[in-house]
DOZARO-575042 format. One record per residue (C-alpha): residue number from 1; residue in one letter; x, z, y. Coordinates in nm, 2 decimals, always signed. Each point is the difference from the previous one (the first is absolute). Layout:
N
<NUM A <X Z Y>>
...
//
This chain:
509
<1 M <+4.39 -8.36 -11.87>>
<2 R <-0.37 +0.08 -0.01>>
<3 E <-0.16 -0.40 -0.09>>
<4 V <-0.12 -0.14 +0.30>>
<5 R <-0.43 -0.02 -0.06>>
<6 V <-0.19 -0.07 +0.30>>
<7 R <-0.42 -0.11 +0.04>>
<8 F <-0.13 -0.12 +0.18>>
<9 A <-0.40 +0.15 -0.02>>
<10 P <-0.23 -0.19 +0.23>>
<11 S <-0.37 +0.09 -0.01>>
<12 P <-0.20 -0.32 -0.08>>
<13 T <-0.27 +0.08 +0.33>>
<14 G <+0.04 -0.33 +0.16>>
<15 A <+0.31 -0.29 +0.07>>
<16 L <+0.37 +0.09 -0.02>>
<17 H <+0.14 +0.14 +0.42>>
<18 I <+0.26 -0.19 +0.08>>
<19 G <+0.16 +0.39 +0.02>>
<20 G <-0.11 -0.02 -0.35>>
<21 V <+0.20 -0.26 -0.09>>
<22 R <+0.35 +0.19 +0.16>>
<23 T <-0.07 +0.25 -0.17>>
<24 A <+0.01 -0.15 -0.32>>
<25 L <+0.30 -0.22 +0.11>>
<26 Y <+0.23 +0.31 +0.09>>
<27 N <-0.08 +0.15 -0.39>>
<28 F <+0.08 -0.35 -0.08>>
<29 L <+0.31 +0.00 +0.14>>
<30 L <+0.11 +0.33 -0.08>>
<31 A <-0.06 -0.05 -0.39>>
<32 R <+0.18 -0.33 -0.04>>
<33 K <+0.30 +0.18 +0.15>>
<34 H <+0.05 +0.23 -0.26>>
<35 Q <-0.16 -0.18 -0.23>>
<36 G <-0.25 +0.18 -0.02>>
<37 K <-0.40 -0.03 -0.09>>
<38 M <-0.31 -0.12 +0.26>>
<39 I <-0.28 +0.15 -0.15>>
<40 L <-0.38 -0.13 +0.15>>
<41 R <-0.23 +0.30 -0.03>>
<42 I <-0.36 -0.04 +0.11>>
<43 E <-0.18 +0.35 +0.16>>
<44 D <-0.35 -0.10 -0.05>>
<45 T <-0.11 +0.38 -0.02>>
<46 D <-0.25 -0.08 +0.36>>
<47 Q <-0.22 -0.21 -0.26>>
<48 N <-0.27 -0.02 +0.37>>
<49 R <+0.22 -0.11 +0.16>>
<50 Y <+0.10 -0.31 -0.30>>
<51 V <+0.03 -0.32 +0.13>>
<52 L <-0.09 -0.27 -0.25>>
<53 G <+0.31 -0.24 -0.01>>
<54 A <+0.19 +0.18 +0.20>>
<55 E <+0.31 +0.11 -0.31>>
<56 E <-0.01 -0.40 -0.09>>
<57 Y <+0.03 -0.05 +0.37>>
<58 I <+0.33 +0.26 +0.02>>
<59 K <+0.15 -0.15 -0.29>>
<60 E <+0.00 -0.35 +0.11>>
<61 A <+0.17 +0.12 +0.33>>
<62 L <+0.28 +0.14 -0.19>>
<63 S <+0.05 -0.26 -0.20>>
<64 W <-0.01 -0.28 +0.32>>
<65 V <+0.23 +0.19 +0.18>>
<66 G <+0.26 +0.08 -0.28>>
<67 I <-0.05 +0.35 -0.08>>
<68 E <+0.05 -0.02 -0.41>>
<69 L <-0.13 +0.28 -0.18>>
<70 D <+0.14 +0.16 -0.31>>
<71 E <-0.35 +0.22 -0.10>>
<72 G <-0.29 +0.03 +0.07>>
<73 P <-0.37 -0.10 -0.06>>
<74 D <+0.03 -0.35 -0.13>>
<75 I <+0.34 +0.05 -0.14>>
<76 G <-0.05 +0.29 -0.18>>
<77 G <+0.33 +0.27 -0.06>>
<78 P <+0.09 +0.32 -0.15>>
<79 Y <-0.15 +0.21 +0.23>>
<80 A <-0.37 -0.17 +0.00>>
<81 P <-0.27 -0.01 +0.10>>
<82 Y <+0.07 -0.08 +0.36>>
<83 R <-0.35 +0.03 +0.20>>
<84 Q <-0.10 +0.30 +0.03>>
<85 S <-0.38 +0.02 -0.03>>
<86 E <+0.14 -0.01 -0.46>>
<87 R <+0.21 +0.30 +0.09>>
<88 K <-0.24 +0.23 +0.05>>
<89 T <+0.05 +0.23 -0.25>>
<90 I <+0.38 +0.01 +0.06>>
<91 Y <-0.16 +0.18 +0.38>>
<92 S <-0.23 +0.20 -0.15>>
<93 E <+0.31 +0.18 -0.24>>
<94 Y <+0.23 +0.07 +0.27>>
<95 A <-0.29 +0.14 +0.21>>
<96 K <-0.11 +0.21 -0.21>>
<97 R <+0.39 +0.12 -0.09>>
<98 L <+0.01 +0.05 +0.45>>
<99 I <-0.35 +0.27 -0.06>>
<100 E <+0.19 +0.16 -0.28>>
<101 N <+0.28 +0.08 +0.14>>
<102 G <-0.20 +0.10 +0.33>>
<103 H <+0.13 -0.27 +0.22>>
<104 A <-0.42 -0.18 +0.08>>
<105 Y <-0.32 +0.08 -0.08>>
<106 Y <-0.34 -0.11 -0.04>>
<107 A <-0.20 -0.02 +0.34>>
<108 F <-0.42 +0.02 -0.01>>
<109 D <-0.05 -0.10 +0.36>>
<110 N <-0.20 -0.23 +0.11>>
<111 T <-0.01 -0.23 +0.27>>
<112 E <-0.20 +0.20 +0.23>>
<113 E <+0.21 +0.31 -0.10>>
<114 L <+0.29 -0.20 +0.12>>
<115 E <-0.17 -0.13 +0.31>>
<116 A <-0.09 +0.42 +0.10>>
<117 M <+0.34 +0.08 -0.11>>
<118 R <+0.18 -0.22 +0.23>>
<119 N <-0.26 +0.04 +0.30>>
<120 R <+0.08 +0.34 -0.04>>
<121 L <+0.37 -0.01 +0.06>>
<122 K <-0.07 -0.25 +0.30>>
<123 E <-0.18 +0.27 +0.17>>
<124 K <+0.23 +0.31 -0.06>>
<125 K <+0.34 -0.22 +0.00>>
<126 G <-0.06 -0.33 +0.17>>
<127 A <+0.28 -0.11 -0.24>>
<128 N <-0.05 -0.26 -0.31>>
<129 P <-0.19 +0.18 -0.22>>
<130 Q <+0.17 -0.03 -0.39>>
<131 Y <-0.11 +0.21 -0.35>>
<132 D <+0.37 +0.14 +0.00>>
<133 S <+0.11 +0.33 -0.09>>
<134 T <-0.16 +0.11 +0.24>>
<135 T <-0.37 -0.06 -0.08>>
<136 R <+0.01 -0.07 -0.33>>
<137 M <-0.12 +0.37 -0.06>>
<138 E <-0.31 -0.08 +0.20>>
<139 M <-0.11 -0.29 -0.25>>
<140 K <-0.18 -0.05 -0.27>>
<141 N <+0.32 +0.00 -0.25>>
<142 S <+0.14 +0.07 -0.32>>
<143 L <+0.21 +0.24 +0.22>>
<144 T <-0.27 +0.19 +0.14>>
<145 L <-0.26 -0.04 -0.28>>
<146 S <+0.01 +0.17 -0.37>>
<147 K <+0.14 -0.16 -0.30>>
<148 E <-0.40 -0.04 -0.16>>
<149 E <-0.11 -0.10 +0.30>>
<150 V <+0.27 -0.27 +0.04>>
<151 D <-0.08 -0.06 -0.42>>
<152 K <-0.34 -0.03 +0.07>>
<153 R <+0.01 -0.24 +0.33>>
<154 I <+0.20 -0.23 -0.20>>
<155 K <-0.21 -0.01 -0.31>>
<156 A <-0.27 -0.05 +0.19>>
<157 G <+0.12 -0.33 +0.14>>
<158 D <+0.07 +0.14 +0.35>>
<159 H <+0.23 -0.22 +0.21>>
<160 F <+0.29 +0.11 +0.07>>
<161 V <+0.39 -0.10 +0.13>>
<162 I <+0.29 +0.12 -0.09>>
<163 R <+0.21 +0.12 +0.28>>
<164 L <+0.39 +0.07 +0.05>>
<165 K <+0.06 +0.36 +0.06>>
<166 V <+0.22 -0.06 +0.28>>
<167 P <+0.24 +0.36 +0.10>>
<168 A <-0.08 +0.12 +0.28>>
<169 S <+0.32 +0.07 +0.20>>
<170 E <+0.27 -0.20 -0.14>>
<171 E <+0.25 -0.29 +0.12>>
<172 V <-0.02 -0.31 -0.17>>
<173 E <+0.26 -0.22 +0.02>>
<174 L <+0.10 -0.40 -0.16>>
<175 N <+0.32 -0.21 +0.11>>
<176 D <-0.11 -0.31 +0.10>>
<177 L <+0.24 -0.26 -0.07>>
<178 I <-0.11 -0.19 +0.36>>
<179 R <-0.08 +0.29 +0.18>>
<180 G <+0.26 +0.34 -0.11>>
<181 K <-0.17 +0.28 -0.07>>
<182 V <-0.34 +0.09 +0.09>>
<183 V <-0.13 +0.38 -0.01>>
<184 V <-0.38 +0.05 +0.01>>
<185 H <-0.16 +0.29 +0.03>>
<186 S <-0.28 +0.12 -0.27>>
<187 S <-0.26 +0.11 +0.23>>
<188 Q <-0.01 -0.38 +0.18>>
<189 I <-0.15 -0.12 -0.41>>
<190 D <-0.28 +0.08 -0.12>>
<191 D <-0.12 +0.04 -0.33>>
<192 K <-0.01 -0.39 -0.10>>
<193 V <-0.27 -0.12 -0.27>>
<194 L <+0.17 -0.12 -0.32>>
<195 M <-0.26 -0.07 -0.21>>
<196 K <-0.36 -0.12 +0.15>>
<197 S <-0.31 +0.09 -0.10>>
<198 D <-0.09 -0.37 -0.16>>
<199 G <+0.29 +0.07 -0.24>>
<200 M <+0.28 -0.20 +0.17>>
<201 P <+0.28 +0.14 +0.14>>
<202 T <+0.14 -0.03 +0.37>>
<203 Y <+0.31 -0.19 +0.09>>
<204 H <+0.17 +0.36 +0.05>>
<205 L <+0.01 +0.01 -0.40>>
<206 A <+0.00 -0.29 -0.16>>
<207 N <+0.29 -0.14 +0.18>>
<208 V <+0.20 +0.34 -0.04>>
<209 V <-0.10 -0.03 -0.38>>
<210 D <+0.04 -0.36 -0.04>>
<211 D <+0.34 -0.02 +0.17>>
<212 Y <+0.09 +0.29 -0.23>>
<213 L <-0.11 -0.17 -0.31>>
<214 M <+0.13 -0.34 +0.10>>
<215 K <+0.35 +0.18 +0.09>>
<216 I <-0.04 -0.13 +0.32>>
<217 S <+0.31 +0.02 +0.23>>
<218 H <-0.05 -0.06 +0.29>>
<219 V <-0.32 +0.05 +0.22>>
<220 I <+0.03 -0.35 +0.26>>
<221 R <-0.33 +0.01 +0.24>>
<222 G <-0.13 +0.03 +0.33>>
<223 E <+0.01 +0.26 +0.28>>
<224 E <-0.32 +0.08 -0.01>>
<225 W <+0.03 +0.20 -0.38>>
<226 L <+0.28 +0.25 +0.18>>
<227 P <-0.22 +0.24 +0.11>>
<228 S <-0.12 -0.01 -0.39>>
<229 A <+0.32 +0.01 -0.13>>
<230 P <+0.07 +0.40 +0.02>>
<231 L <-0.32 +0.08 -0.24>>
<232 H <+0.12 -0.27 -0.23>>
<233 V <+0.33 +0.17 +0.05>>
<234 L <-0.21 +0.39 -0.13>>
<235 T <-0.20 -0.24 -0.25>>
<236 Y <+0.35 -0.10 -0.22>>
<237 R <+0.12 +0.43 +0.06>>
<238 Y <-0.30 +0.15 -0.09>>
<239 L <-0.02 -0.26 -0.35>>
<240 G <+0.36 +0.03 -0.03>>
<241 W <+0.12 -0.37 +0.07>>
<242 E <+0.24 +0.14 +0.32>>
<243 K <+0.31 -0.14 -0.16>>
<244 E <-0.14 -0.33 -0.12>>
<245 M <-0.16 -0.04 +0.35>>
<246 P <+0.04 -0.37 +0.14>>
<247 A <+0.24 -0.02 +0.34>>
<248 F <-0.28 -0.06 +0.27>>
<249 A <-0.01 -0.28 +0.25>>
<250 H <-0.22 -0.03 +0.27>>
<251 L <+0.05 -0.37 +0.16>>
<252 P <-0.06 -0.02 +0.42>>
<253 L <-0.35 -0.15 +0.11>>
<254 L <-0.09 -0.37 +0.08>>
<255 L <-0.05 +0.01 +0.36>>
<256 K <-0.18 -0.29 +0.23>>
<257 P <+0.23 -0.25 +0.17>>
<258 D <+0.02 +0.19 +0.28>>
<259 G <+0.09 +0.33 -0.19>>
<260 N <-0.31 +0.19 +0.14>>
<261 G <-0.15 +0.11 -0.30>>
<262 K <-0.13 -0.09 -0.39>>
<263 L <+0.02 -0.38 -0.15>>
<264 S <-0.32 -0.02 -0.07>>
<265 K <-0.29 -0.28 -0.10>>
<266 R <-0.21 -0.05 +0.34>>
<267 D <+0.39 +0.00 +0.20>>
<268 A <+0.11 -0.29 -0.22>>
<269 D <-0.34 -0.20 +0.02>>
<270 Q <+0.00 +0.10 +0.35>>
<271 M <+0.37 -0.19 +0.06>>
<272 G <-0.09 -0.22 -0.30>>
<273 F <+0.27 +0.03 -0.24>>
<274 P <-0.05 +0.13 -0.38>>
<275 I <-0.03 +0.33 -0.11>>
<276 F <-0.03 -0.09 -0.38>>
<277 P <+0.24 -0.18 -0.18>>
<278 L <-0.30 -0.21 -0.16>>
<279 N <-0.31 -0.16 +0.08>>
<280 W <-0.27 +0.34 -0.05>>
<281 T <-0.38 -0.07 -0.03>>
<282 D <-0.20 +0.34 +0.10>>
<283 P <-0.19 +0.04 -0.27>>
<284 K <-0.25 +0.25 +0.22>>
<285 T <+0.02 -0.25 +0.32>>
<286 N <+0.10 -0.40 -0.19>>
<287 E <+0.19 +0.03 +0.32>>
<288 L <+0.37 -0.17 -0.05>>
<289 A <+0.27 +0.05 +0.11>>
<290 E <+0.33 -0.18 -0.04>>
<291 G <+0.33 +0.10 -0.16>>
<292 F <+0.31 -0.06 +0.07>>
<293 K <+0.07 -0.27 -0.26>>
<294 E <-0.30 -0.19 +0.07>>
<295 R <+0.13 -0.04 +0.41>>
<296 G <+0.25 -0.09 -0.14>>
<297 Y <+0.35 +0.27 -0.04>>
<298 L <+0.22 -0.10 -0.30>>
<299 P <+0.03 +0.28 -0.21>>
<300 E <+0.35 +0.11 +0.04>>
<301 A <-0.03 -0.06 +0.35>>
<302 L <-0.24 +0.27 +0.04>>
<303 I <+0.24 +0.23 -0.28>>
<304 N <+0.27 -0.02 +0.25>>
<305 F <-0.24 +0.08 +0.31>>
<306 L <-0.17 +0.33 -0.18>>
<307 A <+0.37 +0.11 -0.14>>
<308 F <+0.10 +0.04 +0.35>>
<309 L <-0.25 +0.17 +0.13>>
<310 G <+0.14 +0.33 +0.01>>
<311 W <+0.27 -0.09 -0.20>>
<312 N <+0.31 -0.08 +0.14>>
<313 P <+0.38 -0.17 -0.18>>
<314 G <+0.24 +0.19 +0.22>>
<315 T <+0.07 -0.37 +0.11>>
<316 E <-0.08 -0.33 +0.17>>
<317 Q <-0.14 -0.17 -0.31>>
<318 E <-0.32 -0.12 +0.07>>
<319 L <-0.11 -0.22 -0.33>>
<320 F <+0.04 +0.15 -0.28>>
<321 S <-0.14 -0.15 -0.38>>
<322 V <-0.12 +0.27 -0.17>>
<323 E <+0.30 -0.02 -0.28>>
<324 E <+0.22 +0.15 +0.36>>
<325 L <-0.30 +0.21 +0.12>>
<326 I <+0.01 +0.21 -0.32>>
<327 S <+0.37 +0.01 +0.02>>
<328 A <+0.00 +0.11 +0.41>>
<329 F <-0.31 +0.28 -0.06>>
<330 E <+0.05 +0.36 +0.01>>
<331 L <-0.32 +0.21 +0.08>>
<332 E <+0.26 +0.24 +0.28>>
<333 R <+0.04 -0.38 +0.18>>
<334 I <-0.45 +0.09 +0.03>>
<335 G <-0.05 +0.14 +0.37>>
<336 K <-0.20 +0.24 +0.12>>
<337 A <-0.17 -0.16 +0.29>>
<338 G <-0.31 -0.19 -0.05>>
<339 A <+0.04 -0.38 -0.02>>
<340 K <-0.10 -0.26 +0.24>>
<341 F <-0.18 -0.31 -0.21>>
<342 D <+0.15 -0.31 +0.20>>
<343 I <-0.20 -0.26 -0.13>>
<344 Q <+0.24 -0.24 +0.22>>
<345 K <+0.25 +0.11 -0.19>>
<346 A <-0.17 -0.04 -0.37>>
<347 K <-0.03 -0.34 +0.16>>
<348 W <+0.34 -0.08 +0.05>>
<349 Y <+0.08 +0.09 -0.31>>
<350 N <-0.23 -0.25 -0.19>>
<351 Q <+0.13 -0.23 +0.23>>
<352 Q <+0.34 +0.06 -0.10>>
<353 Y <-0.12 -0.04 -0.38>>
<354 L <-0.17 -0.34 +0.09>>
<355 R <+0.34 -0.13 +0.14>>
<356 A <+0.13 +0.16 -0.32>>
<357 K <-0.20 -0.24 -0.23>>
<358 T <+0.15 -0.39 -0.09>>
<359 D <-0.23 -0.28 +0.11>>
<360 E <-0.13 -0.06 -0.34>>
<361 E <-0.13 +0.40 +0.02>>
<362 L <-0.14 -0.04 +0.33>>
<363 A <-0.17 -0.36 -0.09>>
<364 R <-0.23 +0.20 -0.31>>
<365 Y <-0.13 +0.24 +0.22>>
<366 L <-0.07 -0.34 +0.25>>
<367 L <-0.14 -0.21 -0.29>>
<368 H <-0.22 +0.27 -0.13>>
<369 D <-0.17 +0.03 +0.37>>
<370 L <-0.03 -0.42 +0.05>>
<371 K <-0.16 +0.03 -0.38>>
<372 E <-0.21 +0.23 +0.13>>
<373 L <-0.12 -0.21 +0.33>>
<374 G <-0.02 -0.31 -0.28>>
<375 I <+0.32 -0.14 +0.20>>
<376 V <+0.27 -0.19 -0.28>>
<377 C <+0.38 +0.01 +0.06>>
<378 D <+0.28 -0.10 -0.23>>
<379 K <+0.27 +0.31 -0.05>>
<380 E <+0.22 -0.20 +0.22>>
<381 K <-0.15 -0.04 +0.30>>
<382 A <-0.16 +0.41 -0.01>>
<383 A <+0.37 +0.09 -0.03>>
<384 S <+0.14 -0.18 +0.26>>
<385 I <-0.28 +0.16 +0.23>>
<386 A <+0.06 +0.29 -0.07>>
<387 N <+0.37 -0.05 +0.07>>
<388 A <-0.12 -0.12 +0.37>>
<389 L <-0.21 +0.29 +0.02>>
<390 R <+0.15 +0.32 -0.15>>
<391 E <+0.13 +0.12 +0.30>>
<392 R <-0.33 +0.03 +0.20>>
<393 I <-0.20 +0.12 -0.32>>
<394 T <-0.08 +0.40 -0.01>>
<395 F <-0.24 -0.03 -0.32>>
<396 P <+0.00 -0.26 -0.24>>
<397 S <-0.35 -0.12 +0.14>>
<398 D <+0.18 -0.09 +0.37>>
<399 M <+0.10 -0.35 -0.18>>
<400 I <-0.37 -0.10 -0.06>>
<401 E <-0.03 +0.08 +0.41>>
<402 L <+0.31 -0.07 +0.17>>
<403 G <-0.01 -0.38 -0.25>>
<404 R <-0.34 -0.08 -0.02>>
<405 F <+0.13 -0.28 +0.20>>
<406 F <+0.21 -0.17 -0.29>>
<407 F <-0.32 -0.08 -0.21>>
<408 I <-0.28 -0.01 +0.22>>
<409 A <+0.05 -0.26 +0.34>>
<410 P <-0.09 +0.15 +0.36>>
<411 E <-0.30 -0.11 +0.16>>
<412 T <+0.05 +0.13 +0.29>>
<413 F <+0.30 +0.06 +0.22>>
<414 D <+0.14 +0.34 +0.21>>
<415 E <-0.18 -0.02 +0.33>>
<416 K <+0.28 +0.14 +0.20>>
<417 I <+0.27 -0.21 -0.16>>
<418 A <-0.21 -0.34 +0.03>>
<419 A <-0.04 +0.08 +0.37>>
<420 K <+0.32 +0.06 +0.13>>
<421 K <+0.24 -0.20 -0.31>>
<422 W <-0.20 -0.25 -0.09>>
<423 N <+0.11 -0.26 +0.27>>
<424 D <+0.17 -0.38 +0.03>>
<425 E <+0.36 +0.14 -0.09>>
<426 A <-0.21 +0.13 -0.28>>
<427 V <-0.19 -0.28 -0.11>>
<428 A <+0.29 -0.23 +0.04>>
<429 V <+0.21 +0.17 -0.26>>
<430 I <-0.26 +0.06 -0.31>>
<431 S <-0.15 -0.36 +0.05>>
<432 S <+0.36 -0.09 -0.10>>
<433 L <+0.09 +0.25 -0.25>>
<434 K <-0.36 -0.07 -0.15>>
<435 D <+0.04 -0.37 -0.12>>
<436 E <+0.38 +0.10 -0.10>>
<437 I <-0.08 +0.28 -0.18>>
<438 A <-0.24 -0.18 -0.18>>
<439 I <+0.29 -0.19 -0.14>>
<440 I <+0.19 +0.20 -0.21>>
<441 E <-0.08 +0.07 -0.32>>
<442 N <+0.24 +0.35 -0.08>>
<443 L <-0.06 +0.20 +0.28>>
<444 T <+0.26 +0.28 +0.06>>
<445 A <-0.04 +0.23 +0.28>>
<446 E <+0.39 -0.18 +0.09>>
<447 A <-0.19 -0.30 +0.02>>
<448 A <-0.21 +0.09 +0.15>>
<449 A <+0.18 +0.21 +0.27>>
<450 S <+0.21 -0.34 +0.05>>
<451 I <-0.28 -0.24 +0.04>>
<452 L <-0.12 +0.25 +0.31>>
<453 E <+0.33 +0.00 +0.15>>
<454 Q <+0.03 -0.38 -0.02>>
<455 V <-0.36 -0.05 +0.18>>
<456 T <+0.05 +0.26 +0.28>>
<457 A <+0.37 -0.14 +0.09>>
<458 R <-0.14 -0.34 +0.01>>
<459 L <-0.33 +0.10 +0.19>>
<460 A <+0.28 +0.22 +0.23>>
<461 I <-0.25 +0.30 -0.09>>
<462 P <+0.16 +0.36 -0.06>>
<463 Q <-0.14 +0.14 -0.33>>
<464 G <-0.06 +0.33 +0.15>>
<465 K <-0.25 -0.16 +0.20>>
<466 I <-0.21 -0.12 -0.29>>
<467 M <+0.03 +0.25 -0.23>>
<468 Q <-0.29 +0.20 +0.02>>
<469 A <-0.22 -0.32 +0.07>>
<470 L <+0.11 -0.17 -0.36>>
<471 R <+0.00 +0.40 -0.20>>
<472 M <-0.39 -0.05 +0.15>>
<473 A <-0.10 -0.34 -0.09>>
<474 L <+0.14 +0.10 -0.42>>
<475 T <-0.13 +0.36 -0.04>>
<476 G <-0.23 +0.07 +0.34>>
<477 G <+0.12 +0.26 +0.13>>
<478 A <+0.28 +0.11 +0.18>>
<479 S <+0.25 +0.23 -0.28>>
<480 G <+0.13 -0.07 -0.30>>
<481 P <+0.27 -0.08 -0.30>>
<482 D <+0.27 -0.24 +0.13>>
<483 L <-0.14 -0.28 +0.08>>
<484 M <+0.22 -0.22 -0.16>>
<485 I <-0.04 +0.18 -0.36>>
<486 T <-0.37 -0.02 +0.13>>
<487 M <+0.04 -0.38 +0.03>>
<488 A <+0.12 -0.04 -0.34>>
<489 I <-0.14 +0.25 -0.23>>
<490 L <-0.34 -0.27 +0.19>>
<491 G <+0.19 -0.29 -0.10>>
<492 N <+0.02 -0.34 +0.19>>
<493 H <-0.41 -0.07 -0.09>>
<494 E <-0.15 +0.30 +0.14>>
<495 V <+0.25 +0.03 +0.33>>
<496 S <-0.10 -0.38 +0.09>>
<497 T <-0.35 +0.05 -0.06>>
<498 R <-0.04 +0.35 +0.22>>
<499 L <+0.23 -0.15 +0.24>>
<500 D <-0.29 -0.28 +0.07>>
<501 Y <-0.28 +0.20 -0.05>>
<502 A <+0.19 +0.24 +0.29>>
<503 L <+0.02 -0.30 +0.21>>
<504 K <-0.36 -0.15 -0.06>>
<505 T <-0.13 +0.39 +0.10>>
<506 L <+0.17 +0.12 +0.25>>
<507 G <+0.05 -0.42 +0.16>>
<508 R <+0.30 -0.15 +0.19>>
<509 K <+0.09 +0.09 +0.29>>
//
């Protein structure tokens, strides 16, 4: 069996979109399932769109989500270099081979001439004008110019591109592992540029050459590349590599949460969720786009969420470790239809993975945030607070937001609760409770519950009538974790002090 070798080949033109992370993930899962190799190749042939820092961002993002690389720019490997800008001479060699074999040609048309051709065809046909078998013989290229004229122009330094010579009438087929048999008539394919006037290859030539030379077995990429796939099939054929052509799998689009159209950064911004794995500052506008990491998503939760955007295991299981995803993954179980980007589901995954962590692991998140606020807390107390809040949090930062009262005593109180529940019965219970709690050295949740039960029984006041007032007196609000556990974490002195403050502030009715 052919060794499984896959590549993730992003362009360093900006931040890595979350859809790109999904593409990288599917490549990684396939490689690991078959003990193959995962390669990172940087496709930086479009120097006009190159963005400083984008390549490092891509590598950091892949590392954060846990996608391990076997070969790449910093790692090296048997087929280095792994940046296309460093492989320029390689592409030139194969472009010339295509010309020599009659499958490509030099084109000298300038911008004005190309525009004039398009306008002429628009007026004549009204269809999408393209440089192809029906128009190439009207243009300025090595098919219409003499060899002497072509050589003269090249020697003089005239600008030219190299175009693929697409056949006039032929059906081009490929078998897509997700979509099945795909057939495109060559009349729908234009003579794509393979080498640009700056001597750099386009994606269409560079990816074919590199995939062949790097022995790539599977090309897993986005649906947007499906229209170009027949062109790539022709290029493999013309270079004599058809038998070594990789298997293709074109992934479904990521759609807006409502399923209406492709997901974009603008959509994500409007709906208030990230679109990039890590924070990204646009070098042109200096605008900061918050990432999934900084928003509080765990990498393992994000990976699980992304895996299900298009793929399913065929079972009811939803929570998968990376090892389980690798074991279950099959390209054939990826659907053709676009996948809705349900951010609520992403949050659900994050909740599940947070709840699976130990109190000590959650405490580390809490202690980090407390340190940022200049609040000192010991590990044992932090673990107790984490345990009390674990069922209520979606992100690690929620522990600070939901548990702020553990560190900062309330100075104001919920007005609605105060108006409804702060009455003579509440005052009677809280006054008595304050004094009895104060003398308990080791206040546990059980001890707090026992004292409260004794006080309410002695005063003949049902606990249900005063619980909201008691919570408000201790936390300032109307909701929170188990109240007895809260009291145990606060300790006897702090509980007594807070109850006394509430009595003085709200009055003894």
